[in-house]
C-alpha positions in Angstrom: 98.0 -65.7 40.7 96.4 -62.8 38.9 93.3 -60.7 40.2 91.8 -57.0 39.8 92.3 -55.3 43.3 91.6 -51.6 44.6 93.6 -50.2 47.5 91.0 -47.5 48.3 87.4 -46.3 47.1 86.6 -44.3 43.7 86.2 -44.2 40.2 87.0 -47.1 38.0 90.7 -45.8 38.2 91.4 -47.5 41.2 91.3 -50.9 39.8 94.5 -52.6 38.8 96.1 -56.2 38.2 97.9 -57.8 41.0 99.4 -60.5 42.5 97.5 -62.2 45.4 97.8 -65.6 46.9 95.5 -68.4 45.7 92.1 -69.0 47.9 91.8 -71.9 50.3 90.1 -74.7 49.3 87.2 -75.1 52.3 85.2 -78.7 52.1 82.0 -78.3 50.7 84.0 -75.9 48.0 85.4 -76.1 44.5 88.5 -73.6 43.1 87.8 -73.0 39.6 89.8 -71.9 37.0 88.0 -68.8 35.7 87.2 -68.5 31.9 85.0 -65.7 32.1 83.2 -63.7 34.8 80.4 -61.3 35.0 80.2 -57.7 35.9 77.2 -56.4 37.8 75.9 -53.7 39.4 77.0 -54.4 43.0 80.5 -54.4 41.7 80.3 -50.9 41.0 78.6 -49.8 44.3 81.6 -52.0 46.4 84.5 -50.2 44.5 82.8 -46.9 45.2 82.4 -47.6 48.7 78.5 -48.2 49.0 79.3 -51.2 51.4 82.2 -50.1 53.2 84.5 -52.3 54.6 82.1 -55.3 54.4 83.2 -57.9 51.7 79.0 -60.0 52.2 81.2 -63.0 51.7 84.5 -65.1 50.8 86.8 -62.1 49.7 86.9 -58.7 49.5 87.9 -58.8 45.3 85.3 -57.5 43.1 83.0 -60.3 41.3 80.2 -62.0 42.3 79.8 -64.8 39.2 82.1 -67.2 37.4 82.4 -69.5 34.8 85.3 -72.4 34.3 86.9 -75.7 35.0 86.9 -77.3 38.1 90.5 -77.7 39.2 89.8 -78.7 42.7 87.1 -80.0 45.1 86.6 -80.3 48.9 86.2 -83.0 50.5 82.8 -82.9 51.9 81.5 -81.8 48.1 80.2 -85.1 47.1 78.0 -85.4 50.3 76.9 -81.9 50.3 73.2 -81.4 49.5 71.2 -78.5 49.1 68.0 -79.3 49.6 66.9 -82.7 48.0 69.8 -81.7 45.0 73.0 -83.0 45.7 76.1 -81.1 44.2 78.6 -83.3 42.6 81.5 -81.8 41.0 84.8 -83.6 39.7 87.9 -82.1 38.7 87.8 -81.1 35.1 84.0 -80.1 35.3 82.7 -77.4 33.6 80.7 -75.1 35.8 79.1 -71.6 36.4 78.7 -70.5 40.1 77.9 -67.8 42.0 80.6 -66.5 43.9 80.9 -64.3 47.8 83.2 -62.0 46.0 86.7 -63.3 43.8 85.5 -63.6 40.2 87.8 -60.8 38.5 90.4 -63.6 39.1 92.2 -66.4 37.5 91.1 -69.0 40.1 88.2 -68.5 42.1 86.3 -70.2 45.2 82.9 -71.2 44.9 80.3 -73.4 47.4 79.4 -76.2 45.5 75.8 -75.5 46.7 76.1 -72.2 44.4 77.0 -73.7 41.4 75.9 -75.8 38.5 77.6 -77.8 35.7 77.3 -75.7 32.2 74.7 -77.4 30.3 75.5 -78.5 26.6 77.5 -76.4 24.4 77.2 -73.4 25.6 80.3 -71.5 25.9 82.4 -70.3 28.8 81.6 -66.5 28.2 77.8 -67.5 27.6 77.7 -69.4 30.8 79.6 -66.2 32.6 76.4 -64.3 31.9 73.6 -66.5 33.3 74.0 -67.2 37.6 74.0 -64.0 38.8 71.4 -62.5 35.9 69.1 -65.6 35.6 69.1 -66.9 39.1 68.0 -63.4 40.3 65.1 -63.6 37.8 64.2 -66.1 39.0 63.7 -65.5 42.2 61.7 -62.7 41.9 60.0 -63.4 39.0 58.6 -66.8 40.8 59.6 -67.4 43.6 58.7 -63.4 45.3 56.3 -62.6 42.6 54.5 -65.7 42.6 54.5 -65.5 38.8 51.7 -67.8 37.2 51.1 -68.4 33.2 48.6 -65.5 32.1 49.3 -62.6 34.0 50.7 -59.6 32.6 54.3 -58.5 34.0 56.0 -55.0 33.9 59.8 -55.3 33.6 62.0 -51.7 33.7 65.0 -51.8 32.6 64.9 -54.7 30.4 67.8 -53.9 28.5 70.3 -55.1 31.5 71.7 -58.6 32.6 68.7 -58.6 34.8 66.1 -56.9 33.5 66.5 -59.6 30.3 67.1 -62.3 32.1 63.4 -61.5 33.6 62.0 -60.8 30.1 63.0 -64.0 29.1 62.0 -66.5 31.8 58.2 -64.6 32.0 57.8 -64.9 27.9 59.4 -68.7 28.2 56.8 -69.4 31.3 53.4 -67.8 29.5 53.2 -64.3 30.9 52.0 -61.5 28.8 55.3 -59.3 29.2 55.5 -55.2 28.6 59.1 -53.3 29.3 60.8 -49.7 29.4 64.2 -49.6 28.2 66.5 -47.0 26.2 65.7 -45.6 22.5 68.4 -47.5 21.6 67.4 -50.8 22.8 63.5 -50.8 21.9 64.1 -53.2 18.9 66.4 -55.4 21.1 64.4 -55.8 23.9 61.2 -56.0 21.2 63.0 -59.8 20.2 63.0 -61.2 23.1 58.9 -61.4 22.6 57.4 -58.7 24.9 53.8 -57.7 23.8 55.4 -53.7 23.8 58.5 -52.0 24.7 58.6 -48.6 26.0 60.8 -45.6 25.9 61.5 -44.7 29.2 62.8 -41.3 28.5 59.3 -40.5 25.6 57.0 -42.0 27.3 54.5 -42.8 30.4 54.9 -46.4 31.5 52.2 -45.5 34.0 49.9 -44.6 31.1 51.0 -47.1 29.0 50.1 -50.6 30.8 47.3 -49.0 32.1 45.9 -48.8 29.0 47.6 -51.2 27.4 45.6 -53.6 30.0 42.2 -52.1 30.1 42.6 -50.3 33.1 44.0 -53.8 35.2 47.2 -52.7 35.1 49.9 -55.5 35.9 49.8 -58.6 38.1 53.9 -58.3 38.4 56.5 -55.6 38.4 59.9 -56.2 38.4 61.7 -52.7 38.7 65.2 -51.6 39.1 65.1 -47.9 39.2 62.8 -47.0 42.7 62.8 -43.2 43.9 60.4 -41.5 41.8 59.0 -44.9 40.0 57.6 -47.1 43.4 54.4 -44.4 43.5 54.0 -45.2 39.7 54.7 -48.8 39.9 52.1 -48.8 43.0 49.6 -47.2 41.1 50.7 -49.6 37.6 49.6 -53.1 39.7 46.3 -54.4 39.2 44.3 -55.9 42.0 46.4 -58.7 44.3 49.3 -57.5 42.4 52.8 -57.9 43.3 55.6 -55.7 42.9 59.6 -57.0 43.7 62.3 -54.0 44.5 65.1 -56.3 43.3 67.8 -52.3 42.8 68.1 -48.6 43.1 69.4 -47.5 40.3 67.6 -44.2 41.0 69.4 -43.8 43.9 66.9 -42.4 46.2 65.3 -43.9 49.4 62.8 -41.2 50.2 60.1 -42.2 47.6 56.5 -42.3 48.1 54.4 -44.7 48.8 50.2 -44.5 47.6 49.6 -46.3 51.0 45.8 -46.1 50.2 46.6 -48.3 47.0 48.6 -50.9 48.7 45.4 -51.2 51.3 42.7 -51.4 49.1 44.3 -53.2 46.2 45.6 -55.9 48.4 48.8 -54.8 46.5 52.3 -56.7 48.0 55.6 -54.5 48.0 58.7 -57.2 48.1 62.4 -56.1 48.4 65.9 -58.4 47.4 69.0 -58.3 47.2 71.0 -61.1 46.7 74.4 -60.1 47.7 73.8 -59.7 51.5 71.8 -62.8 51.9 73.0 -65.8 53.7 74.6 -68.7 52.5 71.6 -71.2 52.7 69.6 -68.4 51.4 71.4 -68.2 47.9 71.8 -72.1 47.9 68.1 -72.0 48.1 67.7 -70.0 45.2 70.5 -71.5 43.4 68.4 -74.8 43.6 65.3 -73.3 42.8 67.4 -72.0 39.5 67.9 -75.7 38.8 64.9 -77.2 38.9 62.9 -74.1 37.5 64.9 -72.5 34.8 68.2 -74.2 34.1 66.1 -76.5 31.8 65.2 -74.0 29.5 69.2 -73.5 28.6 69.2 -76.7 27.0 66.0 -76.4 24.6 66.4 -73.2 23.9 63.8 -71.4 25.7 66.6 -69.5 27.3 69.5 -68.0 26.3 72.4 -66.0 27.7 72.4 -62.6 26.5 76.3 -61.1 26.0 76.9 -57.7 25.6 80.6 -57.1 25.6 83.0 -58.4 26.4 86.4 -57.1 28.3 89.9 -59.2 28.6 90.7 -59.3 32.8 93.1 -56.5 32.7 90.6 -53.9 31.7 88.4 -54.1 34.4 88.3 -50.4 34.6 87.2 -50.5 31.1 84.2 -52.3 31.6 83.1 -50.5 35.0 82.8 -47.5 32.8 80.9 -49.0 30.0 78.4 -50.3 32.2 78.8 -47.1 34.8 77.7 -45.4 31.0 74.5 -47.2 30.6 72.3 -47.8 27.4 74.1 -51.2 26.8 72.2 -54.9 26.3 73.2 -57.9 27.7 76.0 -58.4 30.3 78.9 -57.3 30.5 81.7 -59.7 30.6 85.2 -60.2 31.5 87.6 -63.1 30.0 90.5 -64.1 31.6 93.4 -65.7 29.8 
């Protein structure tokens, strides 16, 4: 089968299309004919060598999410349960899955506990924009952030794949949502139902959120930036507020924490990364997503946001697009 590989770390130019062996089917796996796959920031970091030689899962091939058709089913899949939810798949089923690498290929291996059926008439391209973004969003906002209806939520980088998923989920669950984005995406993010969107280059979100909440601050902040945002986020939290750190686009691990605010306002700072989690933790995340958020795609409360779509053999261009920034929604690869 064909897949995108790289022989050494570097920029997008290191990516190339090559013939590779088919993945081996294990008892609790399904094999998926890949129709589309998502491009994520973690793929760029892996290509650059940020993770070293670690693959964090099943394959050194890039790609963490796929949508496609089941072409083979492991012998234990029908008996394999994740919590109380049983993943029952058959050849021909339309599925979307989180994978431990291997999505940039014609066929991918997926753990059945990390897979769900594609709801309704959702296309494969749309489905490829769901799993990594919305499972992460549900985990950060609901499980870790403990968001409750009526609370105030601030979402940074709200035009990106995960950021826009967090915004949609928070709005659907009855939160009062504020967001930051680049100037070119202000109106697009605004269309998702937020109270206000602030241009992060021109406006001070700390001052804006304090003003918008009558000096109370946000109950939950979901951040993908880190660095200089950390102290500002903490100062922007309400009493008992929760900051969930999902990414480090700021590439600065020497950020300052105003501990007096953390102590006296009883704040929580929580970090989460899906890529390095154990398989059991990922299965639990997918189960929670399936119970909480997946039904909202059926009734239209949530929708995949497709940004730009590239054919598999133009994976390098897809990486360049993501590195350029400023896009809205998910960057995707389409097979075939």
